[in-house]
N, C-alpha and C positions, 0 to 999 in steps of 0.2 A: 237223552241226544234230542230228541224231536223238540225240547223247549232249548237249546243252546242255539239253534239258528236265528230265531227271532231276537234272542238275546244278543247275539254277535250282530245282528243288523241294526238293531238300535244302538250299540255302542258304536258301530260304523258310522251311522248318521251323525250323533253326537259329536263324534271327532270331526266330521265333514263340516257340521255347522260352527265348529270351534275354528276350523282352520282356514275356512272362507273369509271372514272377516280380516284377519290376519294378512292374507295374502293381498285381498283388495287395498288394505291400508297402504300399503307400499306399490303395489302394481298401478293404481290410478293416477299417484302423483307423478310416478315414473313416466308412463304412457304420456300424461298430458305435458310433460316437459318436452318430451320427443316431439310430439304433435305442435306446441306451441313453436319450437324451434325451428322445425321445417315450414310451418305454416306462415311465420314471419319472413322466412328467406323468399319464398314464392309470391308472398303477397305483391300485388302490381303496385309498382311505385310510379309516381308522376316525375316526368321527364320533359325533354326538350327535342327540337329537330335537330338542334348542334349535336346533342349526345347520341342522335341516332346516326348522325354523319360519323361521328367518332366509333361508333360500334361496327358500323359497316365497313371504315377504314381498316380495323384491326380484325375484320372477319370474325367477328363475335355473334352476329345476328343469326341464329339458326330457324328462327319462325317468325312469321309477322302476319298481321290480320288487320284488315279496315274494318272498324267498327263504327256504330252509332251512339255507344255507350255501354253501360253494364247492365246484364239481364239481373233483375231483381225480382225475384218470384217468392219471396218471403221464405226462403230457404233456412234451415236449422244453422245453429252456430260452427257447425263441422264442414260446412260445404265450401268448395273452392269457388273464388271469382269467374265470373265467366263473362267474357266480353260477347256483345250483340253484334254478329255480323251484319255489315251493310256495304253492298258495293260501292255506294257513294258516301258513305259516313265520313263525319270530320275528324274521326281518331283513329290512330294508328297504335297498336299494340304489338310490341315485338318482344322476342325471347332472345336472351343472351346464351352464352356456352355454358356459364354457371349455373344454370337453372332459373335465374330470376326473370320476372316479366317486368317490362317498362310500358309506359304509353305516354303519348303527347297527343293533345287536341289543337284543333285550328292550324293545322300543318298541310295546307295544299300542296306544297313544293315537294311533300313526300312521296305523294301519289301521282302525280302527273305534270308533265311539262306543257308549257305555252306556246305554240305555233308563231304567235305574234311577238314573242320575245326578241327585242333588237339585240341582245348580247348573246352571241354565239358560243361564248364559254359557258353563260348560264344553262344555255340548251345543251351543252355536252355534260354538264355536270348533271342536269336531271336526268340525261339518258344513263350516264354511269351509274347514277342511285338506282334506278328502276331495274338494271341490269343485276346490281346488287342484291336488291330486295327479290328479283326473280330466282336468283341462286339461293337467296335464304328460304324461300318458300320449298324448295326442292331438298334442302338439307335436313329439315325437320327439326324437332327439339326432343330427342330422346331422353336427355337427362332431366329437363322440366318434366315432362311426363313422368317419369319414373318418380321424381320427388312429389308431385302432385299426386300420383296414384298412392304414394306412403302416407301423404296426408290424409288423404279420404280414408283410408284402411284404417289409420290409427283413430281417427274421429269416431269410425263406426265401432271399433273395438270398443273404445271408451263408451260410446253410448249403450252398446249392448251389455257390457259388465255391470254399469251402474243401474240400467233399467231392470236386469235380471235380478241383482241384490234388492232394489227398492221394491220390485213386485213380489219377488219369490222368497225372498228372505224374511227375517224377523220384522214385526212393525217397527218402524222408526219411534225414537224415543223423545225427539225434540219437537218434531211435527208429524202430521200425517202424511201418508203417501202421496195424497193430491197435493198437499203443499210443496212436498219435495220435488213432484214432477215439473210443477211450474217454475220452480226458484231454477231448477236444473237446467231450464231453458235459457238462461242468461249467456250473454254473447262470451265468446272465447272459454266457454265451459267453465267460467267462474262458478256456476251454480253447483256443478259435479264436483268442483273442489270446496266449494263451502258445506256440502253433504257430507263429503269424505272427513272433513275436518270435525264436523259436529257429532257425526253419527259413528265414524269409526275411530277416529284419533282422540276425541275429547268427549265422550258421551256422558250425561249425566247418570249418576249411580240408579236412577228411577226414571220412569216416564215424567215429563214436566207435564204439570196440570194445565189443562186448556190449552193443548197443543195447538200449534198453527193449522188452521184449516186450509181446505183449498182455495177458498176466496183470498185469504190472508196472503197465500203463496202467489197467487195471479196478481195481486196489489202489489207485493214487493217485486215481482217480474217486472212489471210497467215502470216502477220508480226506479229500481236499480239499473234498468236497461238505459233509461234516460240518464241518470247519472254516469254511467260507463261511457256513453256517447260524448257527453260533455268533458270527461276527462280525456278520452281519447284526441278529441277535436282541439283542446288547448294543447296537449302533448305535441300534437303535430304542428301547431303554430310554433311553439317554442323549440322543439328539436328538429324539425324538418320532416320530409317525407322520407328521407332515407333512412331514419331512426324509427319513425311511426308512418310505416307505407298504408295505403288504403285508397 
């Protein structure tokens, strides 16, 4: 009886090691699809002052902020875009009731009226806009915040599951752990998808000779990141910022 306990323990560990790759094989792609869908929905879309007026007229604006640009602190791929607040900034970001974020640059009329404006109707229009923006500030954007929090949570879960398996699981068969660590940092979680496909869905029967080193993975990260950026830039030109926001 004394020897049966470690035997069961070893059998349990073997079953666990066999189950984890199967679960991750499906869980990571599903979580990525959920993350990508929500992240695409709340990604800021470039807009215009006219669209702001239409959103205000229909009561869709639930939050707004005057900004000087986007805070780019080298955050990882799963982070949410964050406007850099500035009281005198030249960019306005606002959130509509469906959770989407929009922004417009170089629109001073959206923020202030000009006392010297000779047209009284224009002054009245600016006052109405300022009042509508004040109401939007009080309304808040609960739907957008909930979606944004879900995006951050999904990105965090994806990262933890991938890193946990990469660090604590069996050694990779296509590249080293450092190789996949750097590749996994590719934008939009593409590196995590590549690891899932190559290590869980289509692994070779035996470790690949001369597996990719950490330096090779770092090089792939730089090259692939540049390539992805170019593809996104071209797609944004071809399809517009509604389809390819950013």
